[in-house]
C-alpha positions as a Python dict, from the first residue, in 0.01 Angstrom:
ca = {
    (1, 'L'): (0, 0, 0),
    (2, 'N'): (132, -87, 339),
    (3, 'N'): (261, 216, 530),
    (4, 'D'): (453, 21, 794),
    (5, 'G'): (791, 111, 646),
    (6, 'W'): (972, 330, 397),
    (7, 'I'): (1008, 231, 33),
    (8, 'L'): (1325, 393, -95),
    (9, 'I'): (1380, 390, -471),
    (10, 'F'): (1728, 487, -583),
    (11, 'Y'): (1721, 573, -952),
    (12, 'T'): (2066, 568, -1106),
    (13, 'G'): (1965, 529, -1468),
    (14, 'K'): (2105, 742, -1747),
    (15, 'E'): (1769, 814, -1909),
    (16, 'A'): (1565, 1099, -1772),
    (17, 'L'): (1261, 1000, -1573),
    (18, 'S'): (918, 1077, -1706),
    (19, 'P'): (793, 1418, -1588),
    (20, 'A'): (488, 1240, -1445),
    (21, 'V'): (715, 1035, -1221),
    (22, 'E'): (962, 1313, -1152),
    (23, 'N'): (698, 1566, -1045),
    (24, 'A'): (467, 1326, -865),
    (25, 'K'): (362, 1453, -527),
    (26, 'L'): (379, 1127, -340),
    (27, 'N'): (186, 1152, -17),
    (28, 'S'): (308, 815, 92),
    (29, 'N'): (596, 620, 229),
    (30, 'I'): (756, 597, -117),
    (31, 'K'): (1064, 815, -166),
    (32, 'L'): (1234, 855, -503),
    (33, 'I'): (1601, 944, -473),
    (34, 'K'): (1796, 1017, -790),
    (35, 'S'): (2138, 903, -676),
    (36, 'R'): (2325, 604, -549),
    (37, 'P'): (2245, 509, -190),
    (38, 'D'): (2483, 629, 81),
    (39, 'F'): (2417, 355, 334),
    (40, 'D'): (2659, 508, 588),
    (41, 'M'): (2420, 804, 607),
    (42, 'I'): (2085, 635, 539),
    (43, 'I'): (2092, 346, 787),
    (44, 'P'): (2181, 554, 1097),
    (45, 'N'): (1917, 811, 1000),
    (46, 'I'): (1649, 544, 963),
    (47, 'I'): (1744, 400, 1304),
    (48, 'F'): (1741, 748, 1462),
    (49, 'G'): (1401, 821, 1308),
    (50, 'I'): (1254, 500, 1446),
    (51, 'E'): (1407, 546, 1792),
    (52, 'T'): (1280, 903, 1824),
    (53, 'G'): (949, 840, 1648),
    (54, 'K'): (1014, 1141, 1424),
    (55, 'G'): (1112, 953, 1111),
    (56, 'V'): (849, 683, 1096),
    (57, 'P'): (625, 661, 788),
    (58, 'E'): (312, 679, 1001),
    (59, 'A'): (409, 1036, 1093),
    (60, 'A'): (432, 1134, 725),
    (61, 'V'): (147, 929, 583),
    (62, 'P'): (-214, 974, 690),
    (63, 'S'): (-362, 656, 830),
    (64, 'E'): (-619, 467, 625),
    (65, 'K'): (-884, 539, 888),
    (66, 'L'): (-812, 911, 868),
    (67, 'Q'): (-825, 902, 486),
    (68, 'V'): (-1160, 722, 495),
    (69, 'R'): (-1300, 967, 753),
    (70, 'E'): (-1195, 1263, 539),
    (71, 'L'): (-1344, 1105, 228),
    (72, 'I'): (-1676, 1039, 405),
    (73, 'A'): (-1685, 1389, 553),
    (74, 'K'): (-1620, 1540, 211),
    (75, 'K'): (-1894, 1332, 51),
    (76, 'V'): (-2145, 1424, 326),
    (77, 'W'): (-2056, 1791, 278),
    (78, 'E'): (-2115, 1760, -98),
    (79, 'L'): (-2448, 1580, -49),
    (80, 'E'): (-2571, 1838, 202),
    (81, 'G'): (-2482, 2114, -43),
    (82, 'E'): (-2692, 1947, -314),
    (83, 'G'): (-3000, 1912, -92),
}
């Protein structure tokens, strides 16, 4: 996935979502919103977040480099524990 922007999913269906989807802990730039979009609220908030740097996906989503570093560190820790 590319983390350069938000992916907003507005679910307005009548059927209930699968518990797997509903309870997913998405550590990403994907946001599931179970209502119709209120663009008069959403657009200004997205702009504000970008202008202030507080609402950008990079602030909420760990970078790929950081994820790889953590994965390598974890694996090294595991291997040292086995030796």
